[in-house]
C-alpha positions as CSV (number, residue, x, y, z in Angstrom):
1,M,66.8,-92.9,-41.4
2,E,63.8,-91.4,-43.4
3,C,61.0,-89.5,-41.9
4,D,58.2,-87.3,-42.7
5,V,59.2,-84.2,-40.5
6,V,62.8,-83.2,-38.9
7,V,62.9,-81.1,-36.4
8,L,66.5,-79.2,-36.1
9,G,66.8,-78.0,-32.4
10,G,65.0,-79.1,-29.2
11,G,64.0,-76.0,-27.2
12,P,60.3,-74.6,-26.8
13,G,60.2,-74.0,-30.9
14,G,61.4,-77.5,-31.5
15,Y,60.1,-79.8,-29.1
16,T,56.6,-78.5,-29.7
17,A,56.9,-78.5,-33.3
18,A,58.1,-82.1,-33.3
19,I,55.1,-83.4,-30.5
20,R,52.4,-81.7,-32.8
21,A,53.9,-83.4,-35.9
22,A,54.1,-86.8,-34.9
23,Q,50.2,-86.4,-33.1
24,L,49.3,-85.4,-36.7
25,G,50.3,-88.8,-37.8
26,A,54.0,-87.4,-39.3
27,K,57.1,-89.9,-38.6
28,T,59.0,-87.2,-37.0
29,I,62.7,-86.9,-35.9
30,C,64.5,-83.9,-33.5
31,V,67.9,-83.3,-33.7
32,D,69.5,-82.0,-30.8
33,Q,72.8,-82.1,-29.3
34,E,72.5,-81.1,-26.0
35,P,72.4,-83.7,-23.0
36,E,68.5,-82.8,-22.2
37,L,65.9,-81.7,-24.4
38,G,64.4,-78.0,-23.6
39,G,66.8,-75.5,-25.1
40,T,67.8,-72.7,-23.5
41,C,64.9,-71.7,-21.9
42,L,64.7,-75.1,-20.2
43,R,68.0,-75.8,-19.4
44,V,69.9,-72.3,-18.7
45,G,67.1,-69.6,-19.1
46,C,63.8,-69.1,-18.2
47,I,63.1,-72.0,-15.8
48,P,66.6,-72.0,-13.9
49,T,66.4,-68.0,-14.0
50,K,63.0,-68.1,-12.0
51,A,63.3,-71.0,-9.8
52,W,66.5,-68.5,-8.5
53,V,63.2,-65.6,-8.1
54,Q,61.4,-67.9,-6.4
55,T,64.5,-68.3,-3.9
56,A,64.9,-64.1,-3.8
57,H,61.4,-64.0,-3.1
58,A,61.4,-65.9,-0.3
59,L,64.4,-64.3,1.2
60,H,62.4,-60.9,0.9
61,Q,59.2,-62.1,2.1
62,A,61.2,-63.6,5.6
63,D,63.2,-60.5,5.9
64,E,61.1,-58.1,5.4
65,V,57.5,-59.1,5.2
66,F,57.0,-62.2,7.5
67,A,56.8,-60.0,10.5
68,K,54.3,-57.8,9.4
69,F,52.1,-60.9,9.4
70,G,53.0,-62.0,13.0
71,V,54.9,-64.6,11.8
72,D,58.2,-64.1,13.7
73,V,61.8,-66.1,12.2
74,S,65.2,-65.9,13.0
75,K,67.1,-63.4,10.0
76,P,67.3,-65.5,7.1
77,E,70.3,-66.4,5.5
78,L,71.1,-67.7,2.0
79,N,72.0,-71.5,1.5
80,F,73.1,-71.3,-2.1
81,G,74.3,-74.5,-2.5
82,Q,70.9,-75.6,-1.7
83,A,69.4,-73.0,-4.3
84,V,71.7,-74.3,-6.7
85,E,70.5,-77.9,-5.8
86,W,67.4,-76.6,-6.0
87,K,67.6,-74.7,-9.4
88,N,69.2,-77.8,-10.8
89,G,66.3,-80.0,-9.8
90,V,63.6,-78.0,-10.9
91,V,65.6,-78.1,-14.8
92,K,65.9,-81.7,-14.5
93,Q,62.1,-82.4,-14.2
94,M,61.4,-80.3,-16.7
95,T,63.7,-81.4,-19.3
96,G,62.8,-84.9,-18.4
97,G,59.0,-84.2,-18.8
98,V,59.9,-83.2,-22.3
99,A,61.9,-86.3,-23.0
100,G,58.5,-88.3,-21.6
101,L,56.4,-86.3,-24.0
102,F,58.8,-87.7,-26.6
103,K,58.3,-91.0,-25.9
104,S,54.7,-90.7,-25.4
105,N,53.8,-89.5,-28.9
106,G,56.5,-91.2,-30.9
107,V,59.1,-88.7,-31.6
108,E,62.7,-89.9,-32.2
109,W,65.2,-88.1,-30.3
110,A,68.5,-88.0,-32.6
111,K,71.4,-86.7,-30.4
112,G,73.9,-84.9,-32.2
113,K,75.0,-81.8,-33.7
114,G,72.5,-81.4,-36.9
115,T,73.9,-80.2,-40.2
116,F,71.7,-79.9,-43.6
117,T,73.7,-81.3,-46.3
118,G,71.2,-80.8,-49.4
119,P,67.5,-80.0,-49.8
120,N,66.1,-83.4,-48.1
121,T,69.0,-84.4,-46.0
122,L,70.8,-83.7,-43.0
123,A,74.0,-85.3,-41.5
124,V,74.2,-86.1,-37.8
125,E,77.1,-85.9,-36.0
126,G,78.0,-89.5,-34.5
127,G,74.6,-90.6,-35.8
128,E,73.2,-91.4,-39.2
129,E,72.2,-89.2,-41.8
130,I,68.3,-88.5,-41.9
131,T,66.1,-87.9,-45.1
132,F,63.1,-85.9,-44.8
133,K,60.4,-84.6,-46.8
134,T,60.0,-81.3,-44.8
135,A,61.9,-79.5,-42.2
136,I,61.6,-77.4,-39.3
137,V,64.5,-75.1,-38.3
138,A,64.4,-74.6,-34.6
139,T,67.9,-73.7,-33.5
140,G,67.2,-70.8,-30.9
141,S,69.5,-67.9,-30.3
142,F,72.7,-67.2,-28.5
143,P,74.2,-64.3,-26.0
144,L,75.6,-61.2,-27.9
145,R,79.3,-60.1,-26.6
146,P,80.3,-56.6,-28.1
147,P,83.8,-56.1,-28.8
148,I,84.8,-54.0,-25.7
149,P,88.1,-54.2,-25.1
150,G,89.0,-56.7,-22.0
151,I,85.3,-58.8,-22.8
152,D,87.3,-61.9,-23.1
153,S,87.8,-62.2,-19.4
154,P,86.8,-65.0,-17.8
155,R,85.0,-63.0,-15.2
156,C,82.9,-61.9,-18.0
157,V,80.2,-64.0,-18.0
158,D,76.7,-64.7,-19.9
159,S,73.6,-65.9,-18.5
160,T,74.8,-69.3,-18.8
161,G,77.6,-68.9,-17.3
162,L,76.0,-66.5,-14.4
163,L,73.9,-69.4,-13.5
164,A,76.5,-72.2,-13.5
165,Q,78.4,-69.8,-10.4
166,T,78.7,-71.9,-7.1
167,E,79.3,-69.0,-5.4
168,V,77.4,-65.4,-5.3
169,P,79.8,-62.8,-6.1
170,R,79.9,-60.1,-3.7
171,R,80.4,-57.2,-6.3
172,L,78.4,-58.2,-9.6
173,V,77.9,-55.5,-12.7
174,V,75.1,-56.2,-15.2
175,L,76.2,-54.8,-18.9
176,G,73.1,-54.4,-20.4
177,G,69.6,-52.9,-18.5
178,G,67.2,-54.9,-20.8
179,I,65.2,-58.0,-19.3
180,I,67.9,-60.6,-18.5
181,G,70.1,-57.9,-17.4
182,C,67.5,-56.7,-14.9
183,E,65.9,-59.8,-13.8
184,F,69.5,-61.3,-12.7
185,A,70.2,-57.6,-11.1
186,S,66.7,-58.2,-8.9
187,I,67.8,-61.8,-8.2
188,F,71.6,-61.4,-7.1
189,Q,70.2,-58.0,-5.2
190,R,68.4,-60.2,-2.9
191,F,71.1,-62.7,-3.0
192,G,73.4,-60.1,-1.2
193,S,75.5,-58.9,-4.2
194,E,76.1,-55.4,-4.7
195,V,74.7,-54.7,-7.8
196,T,75.7,-52.2,-10.5
197,I,73.6,-51.9,-13.9
198,V,75.1,-49.9,-16.9
199,E,73.4,-49.5,-19.9
200,M,74.1,-47.7,-22.8
201,L,70.8,-46.4,-23.4
202,D,68.8,-43.7,-21.1
203,T,66.3,-46.1,-19.7
204,L,65.9,-49.8,-18.2
205,I,64.0,-52.3,-20.3
206,P,64.3,-50.0,-23.5
207,Q,61.1,-51.7,-24.9
208,E,58.7,-52.0,-22.4
209,D,56.2,-48.8,-21.4
210,A,58.2,-46.0,-20.0
211,D,56.4,-45.6,-16.6
212,A,57.2,-49.3,-16.0
213,A,60.6,-48.5,-16.7
214,K,60.3,-45.7,-14.3
215,E,58.8,-47.6,-11.5
216,L,61.4,-50.4,-11.9
217,A,64.5,-47.7,-11.8
218,K,62.7,-46.4,-8.8
219,A,62.4,-49.7,-7.0
220,F,65.8,-50.5,-7.9
221,G,67.6,-47.3,-6.3
222,K,65.6,-48.1,-3.0
223,R,67.1,-51.2,-2.8
224,G,70.8,-50.2,-3.8
225,V,71.1,-51.0,-7.0
226,A,73.4,-48.7,-8.8
227,L,72.2,-47.7,-12.1
228,H,74.4,-46.1,-14.6
229,L,72.1,-45.2,-17.7
230,G,73.0,-43.5,-21.0
231,K,77.0,-44.6,-20.3
232,Q,78.6,-46.8,-22.7
233,C,80.8,-49.5,-21.5
234,T,84.6,-48.4,-22.9
235,G,86.9,-51.2,-21.4
236,I,87.2,-53.6,-18.9
237,E,90.6,-54.9,-16.9
238,D,91.5,-57.8,-15.0
239,D,94.2,-57.7,-12.6
240,G,93.5,-61.4,-11.4
241,S,91.4,-60.7,-8.4
242,Q,88.8,-58.2,-9.9
243,L,87.4,-56.4,-12.7
244,T,87.6,-52.8,-13.5
245,V,85.0,-51.8,-15.7
246,R,85.3,-48.5,-17.1
247,F,82.2,-46.6,-18.9
248,G,80.9,-43.2,-19.9
249,E,83.3,-40.4,-19.5
250,G,86.3,-41.7,-17.4
251,E,84.1,-43.3,-14.7
252,S,84.9,-46.9,-13.6
253,V,83.4,-49.7,-11.0
254,Q,85.3,-52.8,-9.3
255,C,83.5,-56.1,-9.5
256,D,84.2,-59.7,-8.8
257,L,82.0,-60.8,-11.9
258,M,80.4,-59.4,-15.0
259,L,76.9,-60.4,-16.6
260,V,77.2,-59.3,-20.3
261,S,73.4,-59.2,-21.1
262,V,73.3,-57.0,-24.2
263,G,71.2,-59.2,-26.1
264,R,70.8,-62.5,-28.2
265,G,71.6,-63.2,-31.9
266,P,69.9,-65.8,-34.1
267,L,71.9,-69.2,-34.2
268,V,71.9,-69.6,-38.1
269,D,75.6,-69.8,-39.0
270,G,76.9,-73.6,-39.4
271,I,73.7,-75.1,-39.6
272,G,73.7,-75.6,-43.4
273,L,70.9,-73.5,-44.1
274,E,73.0,-72.7,-47.7
275,A,72.6,-76.1,-48.7
276,L,68.7,-75.8,-48.2
277,G,69.0,-72.8,-50.2
278,V,67.0,-70.8,-47.4
279,E,67.6,-67.1,-47.4
280,F,68.5,-65.8,-43.7
281,D,70.5,-62.4,-42.3
282,P,72.9,-63.6,-39.5
283,K,71.5,-60.4,-37.4
284,Q,67.5,-60.8,-38.2
285,G,67.5,-64.6,-39.0
286,I,65.2,-66.7,-41.1
287,A,63.0,-65.3,-43.2
288,T,59.2,-66.5,-42.7
289,D,55.8,-66.0,-43.6
290,E,52.8,-66.2,-41.6
291,H,52.5,-70.0,-42.1
292,R,56.7,-69.5,-40.5
293,R,57.5,-71.0,-44.1
294,T,60.9,-70.0,-45.3
295,T,61.6,-69.0,-48.8
296,V,62.2,-72.8,-49.7
297,A,58.6,-74.3,-49.8
298,H,58.6,-77.7,-47.5
299,V,61.2,-75.5,-44.7
300,Y,59.8,-74.0,-42.0
301,A,61.4,-71.9,-39.0
302,V,60.4,-70.9,-35.5
303,G,61.8,-69.4,-32.4
304,D,64.6,-67.0,-32.0
305,C,66.1,-68.0,-35.3
306,A,63.4,-66.7,-37.1
307,G,63.7,-63.5,-35.9
308,Y,60.3,-62.5,-34.6
309,W,59.5,-62.7,-30.7
310,Q,62.5,-64.0,-28.6
311,L,60.2,-65.1,-26.0
312,A,59.4,-69.0,-25.3
313,H,55.8,-68.7,-25.4
314,T,55.8,-67.3,-29.1
315,A,58.2,-70.3,-29.8
316,F,55.4,-72.7,-28.5
317,R,52.9,-71.1,-30.8
318,E,55.3,-70.8,-34.1
319,G,55.9,-74.6,-33.2
320,E,52.4,-75.5,-33.6
321,V,51.7,-73.6,-36.7
322,A,54.7,-74.9,-38.6
323,A,54.1,-78.5,-37.7
324,E,50.6,-78.4,-38.9
325,N,51.3,-76.4,-42.0
326,A,54.7,-79.3,-42.8
327,C,51.9,-82.0,-42.2
328,G,49.4,-80.6,-44.8
329,H,47.0,-78.7,-42.6
330,E,46.5,-74.4,-43.1
331,A,47.4,-72.6,-40.2
332,T,48.8,-68.9,-39.7
333,I,50.7,-67.2,-36.7
334,G,48.2,-64.0,-36.9
335,E,49.2,-61.2,-35.1
336,P,48.5,-62.4,-31.3
337,A,48.5,-60.7,-28.6
338,V,51.9,-61.1,-27.0
339,P,52.6,-60.6,-23.2
340,R,55.8,-59.7,-22.1
341,P,56.7,-60.7,-18.6
342,I,59.3,-59.9,-16.6
343,Y,60.4,-61.6,-13.2
344,T,62.0,-58.7,-11.5
345,D,60.8,-57.4,-8.0
346,P,58.9,-55.8,-8.3
347,E,57.3,-57.7,-11.4
348,I,56.3,-56.1,-14.8
349,A,54.0,-57.5,-17.6
350,G,52.7,-55.6,-20.6
351,V,50.7,-56.8,-23.7
352,G,49.5,-55.4,-26.7
353,L,50.6,-51.3,-26.8
354,T,52.6,-49.2,-24.2
355,E,50.8,-46.3,-23.9
356,A,53.6,-44.3,-26.4
357,Q,52.4,-46.7,-29.1
358,A,48.9,-46.2,-28.6
359,R,49.4,-42.6,-28.8
360,E,51.4,-42.8,-32.4
361,R,49.1,-45.1,-33.7
362,H,45.7,-42.9,-32.7
363,G,46.9,-39.7,-31.6
364,E,44.3,-37.8,-29.2
365,D,41.8,-40.3,-29.6
366,V,43.4,-42.6,-26.5
367,A,42.1,-42.8,-22.7
368,V,44.5,-44.3,-20.1
369,G,43.4,-45.4,-16.8
370,V,46.0,-46.1,-13.7
371,F,44.9,-47.8,-10.5
372,P,47.3,-48.5,-7.8
373,W,48.1,-51.3,-5.8
374,V,47.7,-49.5,-2.3
375,A,44.3,-49.2,-3.0
376,N,43.5,-53.1,-3.9
377,A,42.8,-55.0,-0.4
378,R,44.6,-58.0,-1.7
379,A,47.5,-56.3,-2.2
380,V,47.5,-54.6,0.9
381,M,47.0,-57.5,3.1
382,Q,50.2,-59.0,1.0
383,A,52.2,-56.1,2.0
384,E,53.2,-55.7,-1.8
385,T,51.5,-52.7,-2.9
386,V,54.4,-51.3,-5.2
387,G,53.1,-50.3,-8.5
388,W,49.6,-50.2,-10.7
389,V,47.8,-51.6,-13.4
390,K,47.2,-49.1,-16.5
391,S,44.8,-50.1,-19.1
392,I,45.2,-48.2,-22.5
393,H,42.0,-47.8,-24.9
394,E,41.2,-46.0,-27.8
395,T,38.3,-43.6,-27.6
396,K,36.2,-44.0,-30.8
397,Y,34.9,-47.4,-30.1
398,G,36.2,-48.2,-26.7
399,E,38.8,-51.1,-27.9
400,L,41.1,-52.4,-25.1
401,L,44.8,-51.6,-27.1
402,G,46.9,-52.4,-24.2
403,L,47.7,-53.4,-20.7
404,V,50.6,-52.9,-18.5
405,M,51.4,-53.7,-14.9
406,V,54.0,-53.3,-12.1
407,G,53.4,-55.2,-9.0
408,P,52.6,-58.4,-7.3
409,H,52.1,-61.7,-9.4
410,V,51.2,-59.8,-12.5
411,T,53.3,-61.8,-15.0
412,D,50.0,-64.2,-14.2
413,L,47.3,-61.6,-14.3
414,I,48.6,-60.4,-17.8
415,E,46.7,-63.7,-19.7
416,A,43.5,-61.6,-18.7
417,G,44.7,-58.7,-21.1
418,T,46.0,-61.1,-23.5
419,V,42.5,-63.1,-23.9
420,A,40.5,-59.8,-23.9
421,I,43.1,-58.3,-26.4
422,D,42.7,-61.0,-28.8
423,A,39.1,-61.1,-28.4
424,E,38.9,-57.3,-29.3
425,S,37.1,-56.4,-26.3
426,T,36.3,-52.9,-25.4
427,V,37.2,-51.3,-22.1
428,E,33.8,-51.5,-21.3
429,T,33.9,-55.1,-21.6
430,V,36.6,-55.3,-19.1
431,A,35.4,-52.4,-16.8
432,D,32.0,-54.0,-16.5
433,G,33.1,-57.6,-15.9
434,M,32.5,-59.0,-12.2
435,A,36.0,-59.7,-10.2
436,A,36.1,-61.8,-7.4
437,H,36.8,-59.9,-4.4
438,P,38.8,-59.6,-2.6
439,T,41.5,-60.5,-5.5
440,L,44.6,-58.8,-7.0
441,S,42.6,-59.4,-10.6
442,E,40.2,-56.4,-9.6
443,A,43.1,-53.8,-9.8
444,I,42.2,-54.7,-13.8
445,K,39.1,-54.1,-13.9
446,E,39.6,-50.9,-11.6
447,A,42.0,-49.4,-14.2
448,G,39.6,-49.8,-16.8
449,L,36.9,-48.0,-14.8
450,V,39.5,-45.1,-13.8
451,A,39.8,-45.0,-18.0
452,L,36.5,-44.0,-18.6
453,G,35.8,-42.0,-15.5
454,R,34.0,-44.1,-13.2
455,A,36.0,-45.1,-10.8
456,I,34.6,-45.5,-7.3
457,H,37.2,-47.5,-5.2
458,L,39.8,-44.7,-5.2
459,P,40.2,-41.9,-2.7
460,N,39.3,-38.5,-4.7
461,K,43.1,-37.2,-4.4
462,R,44.3,-40.4,-5.9
463,R,42.0,-40.7,-9.0
464,A,43.4,-39.8,-12.3
465,P,40.9,-38.8,-14.7
466,A,41.1,-40.1,-18.3
467,K,43.7,-38.6,-20.8
468,A,42.4,-37.8,-24.2
């Protein structure tokens, strides 16, 4: 087979690249060995996990909130079989949607494992060899497994294995307090598991704003999630009925299942990059420029395998950029404001700089305003008042540097900050804009007003002066 553009990988970066290339008139083939398109995100990552987030949220609402609204229901019980069916149904609908987009845009799906065999050839296991003019590598990433004695036990699973469970474990240990670990900890605590997190660093979600991490740790503590921070796992023992997880200085905990969520590595080995002549690092991924071009002019790489951000939405944009360049157009990724959603309960979302990053770059020329949800009417109506919105700007020109939020629906609200930062808005622009009332989005405006020292909706005792 011959084509203009071949895309290796059918995840967010790959299928977006394939569709965009086809829209630009290129004969495009996407090679993917999985039974459904969509990659980790749609099949065993973002989509199924967040489907369970909705189940967990419904349990919380029925158990703790409905009665406050005057809605009396019996004690909610998790029907895990139905929750699994719901998750699988959502996945099927979304992966089927990608297949439909391939068909409507004229993208051919070559099913099988693809391996580059030369500068312009790719072998497909069980299929016909493909000759191409340009290639886009979008092979994604895989879960890392640290060299800990006993971690090869079948009771130690990665995120894919946890999503495949048919029963809720009574006791779950989560190794790793990053985003994936915290999201699953939040879900399974609502599902009824006794959850313990073991994290070698001194904080949860270490790459996020420090105040957000503290807020999450406080919320997890109130929910009964046991946190062992600054503790390294030293060994795991499986006696046939349970695991004993050892960590720190002689500490241990027993569990029925352990989630290993210590990060993901770029999937670059075994796909024939050497035959292409593309430079790559097994740990960092494939080297690319702002066009997403690799060290070989007609080869591009996007998504997790290219080592920039491990986020589906960045892969979407990278796929578009790579496809446009592969088809002879000029496009660059630039320096976009990248939203950082975390689907715990409470939700966390950030965009731009954290407070620490802002102070590192701008020193004393930084002002911060924090607006608590307890002062927002819509949040009070919803009985979801945990958390706050933090607005971060520099004081020389007033440029909005970052927005960090903890609380209800913040993963949806963060888009306002993304647009504002991409537009190089000042904090005055955000603070002086008119927000509909009563809405959660008012809190973004109010946080800006706090940063400017012009807040009027906060009780005096809760008003925080701008830091400078």
